[in-house]
N, C-alpha and C positions, 0 to 999 in steps of 0.2 A: 730415579727411571728404571722401571724393571722392564727388562726385553720382552716384546710379546711379538706374537704372528697377526699382521694384521691384513686385511682387503684395503685393496689400491684409495677405495674411499675415505676409509675408518683412519687410514692414516695422513692422506694428505688433509682433513678435518683436523688430526693431532698436532700436524706441523705447521697448518695454521695458526689454530687456536693460541697454541704454546712455543712459538719461534725461537725464545731465549732457550728453549730445552734442546732444541735443534738444529738449531745454526751455529757455526756453518757445517750443512748437512753433507756425509761424504755417503757415496753409492757405490757399492759392487754389485756384479749376478753373477751367476754360475749356479751349475749343477749339486757341485758337494756333495756329490753321491761317494760313501765310503769316504767317511774324513780322515785326513792322515796330517801330521805335522805341519805340511807347506799350506795347507788352508790355512790351520790356526794363526803361523808366522806370517801371513798374507793381509789376514784379518787384523791382525796387531798392528800390523802397520799401516793399513789402509786409518784405524780410527786414531789415530796415533795425528792424523792430519784435520782433523775437527773437532766437531764436537759430538755430534751422533754418528754411529752407523746402519745406515740400513741398507740390507742386503735383500736383494732380489735372487728369488727361489726358481728355476725353471720347472717350471709345473712336470709331471709323470709325460702328458701326451707330449710336452716340447722335446724333455729327454731324449723318449722315446723317438722323436723327429729329428735328433743333432748327432744320436750316438745308435743308430741300429743295429740290431743285431747282427753278427758275421757267422759264419760258418766256425763253429769251435766254442764261440764267445756267447754269452751269455745275451739276451737282453735286458736293455737298461731304460730305467735305472736298478740297480738292486735295493736300495733302500726305497719306500712310497714317499709322494713329497710332503704329507701331516708330520712323517717320523724326523723326514729330513729337514722341514722348519720346527721342528722344537728342539732339536737339539740344535739348529746354527743358533737358535734365538736362547739357550741356554750358556752359548759360552762367553766369557766376561766383555771381549770387546763388542759383543753385537746388542745393539738399543730396539733393533725392528727387521720384521724379515716379512717381506711377503710375497707371495708366490703370481705368479705370470704366467700365462700358455702361450706366449708366443714365440720364436725361437730364437727371436733377440730382448732387450728389454728398452727398446728405443721406444715405444710409447709409455712406460714405467719413466723413464728417464726425465719426457717430455710431460708427462704427467707430475711429478715430484719437481724437479727443479734441482740437483743437490748444486751445491756449493762445488761438489770437489769430485768428479767421477773416476774411479779407480780401477786398473787392471791390471793383469798381472806383466810383467815386462817381456813373454814373450808372447806379447801384441803387440803390432803397431797401429801409429795412431791412421795409415792409411786403408788396412783394413779391417778397422775398428767401426763395428756395423754402429755403433752410437754416437759415436766421435760429431756427426753434426747435430744430433737432436742438442746433444752439452752449448756445439758450438754456436748453436741459434739461439740462448738466452745469456750467453757471456759468462757461462759455466766451464771451468778448470779443470782438465783430464789430465791423472798421474798415473804414470806406467810402474810400478814397485818392483824391485828386482824380485826374482825367484830364487832366495835362499835355500830350500830341499825342494831338489829335485827330486819330485815325486809327483805319482799321477795314481788317482782311481785306474785307469785301465791297464796300469803295469802292475797292479798289485792282485786284480780278477786274474792275468795271464800265469803270473806267481801262482796263486794259489790251484787254476787251472792246470799248468803244470804240474806241481804237488800230486796232485791227486793222478794221474796219468801212468 
């Protein structure tokens, strides 16, 4: 199965038509703006939990909403959604990418009902917006330890500092 960027409806149809290729389904989500080694290791660890890894990607509009521009700091995302989706789909652990417009992936989680929902260990179950949706259908939540402490915001800050 070659990774691809799907609409939510197309992905739902693919999973329903070929559950043996997709289940157990792992789902994670994020902005994935300026990919780094921490992202890659996180996605590798997520994929190891099941058969297929779907990455929910925040749209440009939702990234701008949750990561607004600040004085001296550029508007986000840096990389447009279609390019971020293409790069994610090219990564070995990723089986599918779906772009969502909301600030959280709750509706996407509810629609796909992944067997395992994965987030980084910097999250907690009590603050995870998607937790209730996952628990409502009996899915499992896994918090993965972050191996490489890196962040896109820190990378951007280093670039801006070097320019000054």
